[in-house]
C-alpha positions in Angstrom: 1.7 -76.4 8.1 -1.5 -76.8 6.1 -2.3 -79.1 3.2 -5.2 -78.8 0.8 -7.1 -82.0 -0.2 -8.8 -81.4 -3.5 -10.7 -83.9 -5.7 -10.1 -82.7 -9.3 -13.0 -83.5 -11.7 -13.7 -82.0 -15.1 -17.0 -82.9 -16.7 -16.7 -83.7 -20.4 -20.1 -82.3 -21.1 -19.2 -78.9 -19.6 -15.4 -79.0 -20.3 -14.8 -75.4 -21.2 -16.6 -73.9 -18.3 -15.3 -76.4 -15.8 -11.6 -76.1 -16.8 -11.9 -72.3 -16.8 -13.3 -72.4 -13.3 -10.5 -74.8 -12.2 -7.8 -72.4 -13.5 -9.4 -69.6 -11.6 -9.4 -71.7 -8.4 -5.7 -72.6 -8.8 -4.7 -69.1 -9.7 -6.5 -67.7 -6.7 -4.6 -70.2 -4.5 -1.3 -69.1 -6.0 -1.7 -65.7 -4.3 -1.5 -67.4 -0.9 1.9 -68.4 0.7 3.2 -71.9 1.2 0.4 -73.8 -0.6 0.6 -77.6 -0.4 -1.8 -79.7 -2.5 -2.9 -83.3 -2.4 -4.9 -83.7 -5.7 -7.0 -86.7 -6.4 -7.6 -87.0 -10.2 -11.2 -87.9 -10.6 -11.6 -87.7 -14.3 -11.5 -86.3 -17.8 -7.8 -85.3 -17.7 -4.9 -87.7 -17.6 -2.3 -87.4 -14.8 0.2 -86.0 -17.3 -2.3 -83.3 -18.4 -3.2 -82.4 -14.9 0.4 -82.2 -13.8 1.1 -79.8 -16.7 -1.6 -77.5 -15.3 -0.4 -77.7 -11.7 3.2 -77.0 -12.8 2.1 -73.5 -14.0 1.7 -72.5 -10.4 4.1 -72.4 -7.5 2.6 -75.2 -5.6 4.0 -78.2 -3.7 1.7 -81.0 -4.9 1.2 -84.7 -4.8 -1.1 -86.4 -7.4 -3.3 -89.4 -6.5 -5.7 -91.3 -8.7 -5.6 -92.1 -12.4 -8.5 -90.2 -13.8 -11.2 -92.6 -12.7 -14.2 -91.0 -10.9 -14.3 -93.2 -7.8 -16.8 -90.9 -6.1 -16.7 -88.5 -3.3 -16.5 -90.9 -0.4 -13.6 -93.1 -1.6 -11.5 -90.2 -2.9 -11.8 -88.4 0.5 -11.1 -91.6 2.4 -8.0 -92.3 0.3 -6.8 -88.7 0.6 -7.2 -88.6 4.4 -5.5 -91.9 4.9 -2.6 -90.8 2.7 -2.2 -87.6 4.6 -2.4 -89.3 8.0 0.2 -91.8 7.0 2.6 -89.6 5.0 2.1 -86.0 6.4 2.2 -86.7 10.1 4.2 -83.5 10.7 1.4 -81.1 9.5 -1.2 -79.5 11.7 -4.1 -78.8 9.4 -6.0 -80.4 6.4 -8.2 -78.2 4.2 -10.9 -79.9 2.1 -11.6 -77.7 -0.9 -12.9 -78.0 -4.5 -11.9 -76.7 -7.9 -15.1 -74.6 -8.3 -13.9 -72.2 -5.6 -12.1 -68.9 -5.6 -10.0 -67.9 -2.6 -8.7 -64.6 -1.4 -5.0 -64.5 -0.4 -4.1 -66.2 2.8 -7.7 -66.9 3.6 -6.8 -69.7 6.0 -5.0 -67.5 8.4 -7.9 -66.1 10.5 -9.5 -69.6 10.5 -6.3 -71.3 11.8 -5.9 -68.5 14.4 -9.4 -69.4 15.6 -8.6 -73.1 15.7 -5.4 -72.4 17.6 -7.3 -70.4 20.3 -10.2 -72.9 20.7 -11.0 -76.5 21.2 -12.9 -76.7 17.9 -11.8 -79.6 15.7 -12.7 -77.9 12.4 -13.9 -74.5 11.0 -15.4 -73.3 7.8 -15.3 -69.8 6.2 -18.2 -67.6 5.1 -19.4 -68.6 1.6 -20.8 -66.6 -1.3 -22.3 -68.3 -4.3 -22.9 -65.3 -6.4 -20.9 -62.2 -7.4 -22.4 -58.9 -8.4 -23.2 -58.9 -12.1 -20.3 -56.7 -13.0 -17.7 -59.2 -11.7 -19.6 -62.5 -12.2 -17.5 -65.4 -13.5 -19.4 -65.2 -16.8 -18.0 -61.8 -17.5 -14.5 -60.8 -18.7 -13.8 -59.0 -15.4 -10.4 -60.0 -14.0 -10.0 -62.6 -11.3 -8.3 -59.9 -9.2 -11.6 -58.0 -9.1 -13.4 -61.0 -7.7 -10.7 -61.7 -5.2 -10.8 -58.1 -4.1 -14.6 -58.5 -3.6 -14.1 -61.6 -1.4 -11.3 -59.9 0.7 -13.7 -57.1 1.6 -16.6 -59.4 2.7 -15.2 -60.8 5.9 -16.7 -59.8 9.2 -15.8 -60.6 12.8 -18.4 -63.2 13.9 -18.8 -66.9 14.5 -22.0 -68.7 13.6 -23.2 -72.3 13.6 -23.0 -74.1 10.3 -21.0 -76.3 8.0 -19.8 -75.7 4.5 -16.8 -76.6 2.3 -14.0 -75.6 2.3 -13.3 -76.8 5.8 -10.1 -76.8 7.8 -9.5 -79.8 10.1 -7.1 -80.2 13.0 -5.1 -83.3 11.9 -4.3 -84.2 15.5 -8.1 -84.8 16.1 -8.8 -86.2 12.6 -6.4 -89.0 13.4 -8.6 -90.1 16.2 -11.5 -90.7 13.8 -11.9 -92.9 10.8 -13.0 -90.2 8.4 -15.3 -91.2 5.6 -15.1 -94.9 6.6 -15.7 -96.7 3.3 -16.3 -99.9 5.3 -19.7 -98.4 6.1 -20.2 -95.7 3.4 -20.2 -98.1 0.4 -21.8 -95.7 -2.1 -20.0 -93.2 -4.3 -21.4 -90.3 -2.4 -24.0 -89.2 0.1 -23.9 -88.6 3.9 -20.1 -88.5 4.1 -20.2 -85.0 5.7 -22.8 -86.2 8.2 -20.5 -89.1 9.0 -17.5 -86.9 9.8 -19.7 -84.5 11.8 -20.9 -87.4 14.0 -17.3 -88.5 14.5 -16.4 -85.1 15.7 -19.5 -84.9 17.9 -18.6 -88.1 19.8 -14.9 -87.1 20.0 -15.9 -83.8 21.6 -18.4 -85.5 23.9 -22.2 -85.6 23.5 -22.7 -83.7 26.7 -21.1 -80.6 25.1 -23.9 -80.5 22.4 -21.2 -79.6 19.8 -22.1 -78.1 16.5 -19.8 -77.1 13.6 -19.0 -73.4 13.2 -18.3 -70.8 10.5 -15.8 -68.1 11.0 -16.9 -65.1 8.9 -13.5 -63.4 8.9 -12.7 -65.2 5.7 -15.0 -65.3 2.7 -14.7 -67.9 -0.2 -16.6 -68.2 -3.4 -18.2 -71.6 -4.2 -19.8 -71.9 -7.5 -21.6 -75.3 -7.5 -21.1 -78.8 -6.4 -20.8 -79.7 -10.1 -19.2 -83.1 -9.4 -21.8 -84.4 -7.0 -24.8 -84.3 -9.2 -23.3 -85.8 -12.4 -22.6 -89.3 -11.0 -24.7 -92.2 -12.2 -27.1 -94.1 -9.9 -27.3 -91.2 -7.5 -30.2 -92.3 -5.4 -28.8 -95.8 -5.0 -25.5 -94.4 -3.8 -27.2 -92.1 -1.3 -29.2 -95.0 0.0 -26.1 -97.2 0.4 -24.3 -94.5 2.4 -27.4 -93.7 4.5 -27.7 -97.4 5.5 -24.0 -97.4 6.3 -24.3 -94.3 8.4 -27.1 -95.9 10.4 -25.0 -99.0 11.0 -22.0 -96.9 12.0 -23.7 -94.5 14.4 -27.2 -96.0 15.1 -30.5 -94.3 15.8 -28.9 -92.0 18.4 -26.6 -90.8 15.6 -29.6 -89.7 13.7 -30.9 -87.9 16.8 -27.6 -86.0 17.1 -27.7 -85.0 13.4 -31.2 -83.6 14.1 -29.7 -81.5 16.8 -26.7 -80.4 14.6 -29.1 -79.5 11.7 -32.1 -77.9 13.4 -33.5 -76.6 10.2 -33.6 -80.0 8.5 -36.5 -82.3 9.6 -35.2 -85.4 7.8 -33.0 -86.8 10.6 -35.4 -86.3 13.4 -38.1 -88.0 11.3 -35.8 -90.9 10.6 -34.9 -91.2 14.3 -38.6 -91.3 15.3 -39.2 -94.0 12.6 -36.4 -96.1 13.9 -37.9 -96.3 17.4 -38.8 -100.0 17.9 -41.8 -99.5 20.2 -43.0 -95.9 20.6 -46.0 -97.2 22.6 -43.6 -97.8 25.5 -42.9 -94.1 25.8 -46.6 -93.5 26.2 -46.8 -96.1 29.0 -43.9 -94.4 30.7 -45.5 -91.0 30.4 -48.7 -92.4 31.8 -46.8 -93.9 34.7 -45.1 -90.6 35.4 -48.4 -88.8 35.1 -50.1 -91.1 37.6 -47.4 -91.3 40.2 -45.2 -88.3 40.0 -47.3 -85.4 38.8 -47.3 -83.7 42.2 -43.5 -83.9 42.4 -43.1 -82.6 38.9 -45.5 -79.7 39.3 -44.4 -78.6 42.8 -40.7 -78.1 41.7 -41.5 -75.0 39.8 -38.1 -73.4 40.3 -36.0 -76.0 38.6 -34.4 -75.1 35.2 -35.0 -77.9 32.7 -36.8 -79.1 29.6 -40.6 -78.7 29.9 -42.3 -82.1 30.1 -45.9 -83.0 29.3 -46.8 -83.7 32.9 -46.0 -80.1 33.9 -48.9 -77.9 34.7 -50.8 -76.9 31.6 -53.6 -74.4 31.2 -55.8 -73.5 28.2 -55.5 -69.8 28.8 -53.4 -67.0 30.3 -56.1 -64.4 30.7 -56.7 -65.0 26.9 -57.4 -68.5 25.5 -54.5 -70.1 23.7 -54.9 -70.8 19.9 -54.8 -74.6 19.2 -51.5 -74.4 17.3 -49.5 -72.8 20.1 -47.8 -76.0 21.0 -45.7 -74.7 24.0 -47.2 -71.5 25.3 -49.8 -73.4 27.4 -46.8 -74.7 29.4 -44.5 -71.7 29.1 -47.0 -69.0 30.3 -48.5 -71.3 32.9 -45.0 -71.9 34.4 -43.9 -68.2 34.1 -47.2 -67.0 35.7 -46.1 -68.7 39.0 -43.6 -65.9 39.7 -45.9 -62.9 39.2 -46.9 -61.1 42.4 -49.2 -58.2 43.2 -46.6 -55.6 44.2 -44.2 -56.4 41.3 -42.7 -54.0 38.9 -42.0 -56.3 35.9 -41.0 -56.3 32.3 -42.3 -58.5 29.5 -39.2 -58.3 27.2 -39.8 -58.7 23.5 -43.5 -59.1 24.4 -44.9 -59.3 20.8 -47.9 -57.3 19.8 -50.6 -60.0 19.9 -49.2 -62.2 22.7 -51.2 -62.3 25.9 -48.6 -62.6 28.7 -48.3 -58.8 29.1 -52.1 -58.5 29.6 -52.0 -61.3 32.2 -49.2 -59.5 34.1 -51.3 -56.3 34.0 -54.1 -58.2 35.6 -51.9 -59.2 38.5 -48.9 -56.8 39.0 -48.6 -53.3 40.2 -46.4 -51.9 37.4 -46.1 -53.6 34.1 -43.7 -52.6 31.2 -43.5 -54.2 27.8 -41.1 -53.7 25.0 -40.7 -55.0 21.4 -39.0 -54.0 18.2 -42.3 -54.1 16.4 -43.5 -50.5 16.0 -47.1 -51.5 16.4 -46.4 -51.8 20.1 -46.7 -48.0 20.3 -50.3 -47.9 19.0 -52.9 -49.5 21.2 -55.4 -49.8 18.5 -52.9 -51.7 16.3 -52.1 -54.0 19.3 -55.7 -54.9 19.7 -56.1 -55.4 16.0 -53.2 -57.8 16.1 -54.7 -59.6 19.1 -58.0 -60.1 17.1 -56.0 -62.1 14.5 -55.5 -64.9 17.1 -58.2 -64.4 19.7 -62.0 -64.1 19.8 -64.0 -61.0 20.6 -64.3 -61.9 24.3 -60.5 -62.1 24.6 -60.0 -58.9 22.7 -62.2 -57.2 25.3 -60.1 -58.7 28.1 -56.9 -57.3 26.5 -58.6 -53.9 26.1 -59.5 -53.9 29.8 -55.8 -54.1 30.8 -53.9 -52.4 28.0 -53.9 -49.0 29.6 -52.1 -50.4 32.6 -49.1 -51.4 30.5 -46.2 -48.9 29.7 -45.1 -49.8 26.2 -41.7 -49.1 24.5 -40.5 -49.7 21.0 -37.0 -51.0 21.8 -34.5 -53.8 21.3 -33.4 -56.2 24.0 -29.8 -55.1 23.5 -30.5 -51.5 24.5 -33.4 -51.5 27.0 -34.7 -47.9 27.8 -34.9 -48.4 31.5 -32.8 -47.3 34.4 -30.6 -49.6 36.5 -32.2 -51.8 39.2 -35.8 -51.1 38.1 -37.6 -54.4 37.9 -38.5 -57.2 40.4 -39.0 -59.6 37.5 -38.0 -59.7 33.8 -39.9 -62.2 31.6 -38.5 -63.2 28.2 -40.6 -66.0 26.6 -39.2 -67.9 23.6 -37.3 -65.0 22.2 -33.5 -65.5 22.5 -33.5 -68.3 19.8 -34.1 -65.6 17.3 -31.0 -63.6 18.2 -27.4 -63.8 17.2 -24.9 -65.0 19.8 -23.6 -61.4 20.3 -27.1 -60.0 20.7 -27.9 -62.8 23.2 -24.9 -61.7 25.3 -25.9 -58.0 25.1 -29.5 -58.8 26.0 -28.5 -60.8 29.1 -26.3 -58.0 30.2 -29.3 -55.6 29.8 -31.5 -58.0 31.8 -28.9 -58.0 34.6 -28.6 -54.2 34.5 -32.3 -53.5 34.8 -33.1 -56.1 37.5 -33.0 -55.2 41.2 -30.8 -57.2 43.5 -32.3 -60.7 43.9 -34.7 -59.9 41.1 -35.8 -62.9 38.9 -35.1 -63.5 35.2 -37.8 -65.9 33.9 -36.7 -67.3 30.5 -37.9 -69.9 28.0 -36.1 -70.9 24.9 -36.6 -73.2 21.9 -34.0 -75.9 21.6 -31.8 -76.8 19.7 -32.2 -73.4 17.9 -30.6 -72.0 21.0 -27.1 -73.2 22.1 -28.0 -74.2 25.7 -24.4 -74.5 26.8 -23.4 -71.1 25.4 -26.5 -69.5 27.0 -25.8 -70.9 30.4 -22.2 -69.8 30.3 -23.3 -66.4 29.3 -25.8 -66.1 32.1 -23.2 -67.3 34.7 -20.5 -65.0 33.3 -22.9 -62.0 33.6 -23.6 -62.8 37.2 -26.9 -64.6 37.2 -27.4 -67.7 39.5 -29.9 -70.5 39.1 -32.6 -70.3 41.7 -32.8 -74.1 42.0 -31.4 -77.1 40.1 -30.3 -77.1 36.5 -30.9 -80.3 34.5 -30.0 -80.3 30.7 -31.3 -83.9 30.1 -34.0 -84.3 27.5 -36.5 -86.8 29.0 -38.7 -89.0 26.8 -41.8 -87.0 27.8 -40.3 -83.6 27.0 -42.8 -81.6 25.0 -41.8 -81.6 21.3 -42.8 -80.0 18.0 -41.9 -81.0 14.4 -41.6 -77.3 13.5 -38.3 -76.3 11.7 -36.7 -79.7 12.1 -37.9 -80.5 15.6 -38.1 -78.3 18.7 -38.0 -78.8 22.5 -38.7 -76.1 25.1 -36.4 -75.3 28.0 -37.3 -73.1 31.0 -34.7 -71.2 33.1 -35.2 -69.3 36.4 -32.3 -67.2 37.6 -31.7 -64.4 40.0 -29.4 -61.4 40.1 
């Protein structure tokens, strides 16, 4: 059994539009079977007026609140506590809003996914606009918009979090969702609070992130309640301070991992460090005492640290803003040998590693989806955008030794068991989960027995646990140890919300 938890707010300044949207929301829900609603009346309508609206539809509903806008945080807290205490027999709780339109039985594929996984929650795909001919501002029927949503589903899972969201009540009971003892403002950071609760419930070693199931698609107009509350910045600040007290600085660090495209939380985490100078002392100690140990263990798979071997060039001199390549290429170059037949997979037109391989190895292949890769003059032109004239001449010296192919990683144009080594440097983070799986299968196919796969990835834009599982399931084995711990001296960039770099060495 599933119950919807919906805060019902109609803004007086926008009454006609908001009430029309709410009617569309409720009517769209009426096309689903067995709809149970817990409504919290947040304002504008009396409970009697709201009940008269709800009675027009075939819902089982319970009404909380009295028309006072108590805010997002408290209304959600009250709703969840009421459900936990009074609906103990149900399995799922769906958080939704009255500015949404739902296709019939949209929850079914999401609940099927929850039933078949350990995930504590799942969201659907969201659209925020309709084509002009069926937009909510036209007289087009609601049925036309529902039909549009029903056709937008697709069979894939991605990382992300949106409302509506379906929770497993059995897990939700283990948390204190939207804890108003800490979140004392009317709104702000309540979603982050519940995500951290789930993160710790699942276990931080799993590097859990919320997910979106694209099999269902829901329309969400705007968060029209959120941005019409008074004293908004004060409320957000109260809840942010409460969030920090509830989960601490490491909670901010976990949110930075969960939201890799948002640099706010990683910045706040770094600001919260009491004495960052101690990290530098630690790094100096490691550098003075253990640099030989760190550098000699070249076959371990782990996060790259700032005491790893670093060079200023890989045949060509690195641009100053290439924060990780000086480590990645230096490490990867350890495995190239004179008699190798090797592949630089997704090599990039201007990147230098393929030229380095050509200066060392017997047979060098390089592929990329960029069509410039088939024109050597265009390649050298692209090289000149990053490197000086001397480096362009070095690239030109070796370019004819490289066999180029315009191809995707998911369909490599090479025969089975062809390569001694396959190199793929900071590429997989740009692919979908399905394409990562296909690419790894292709790497396995084209490698010789005992051939090496030399990988680096950006983290957390790549799901490390998922990647490792995929590599093992394909048949790859780690050459040496695997260590997923992020050390204080791991190399780090503030790009796209904060990035680390992980290296992996595997064999077929």
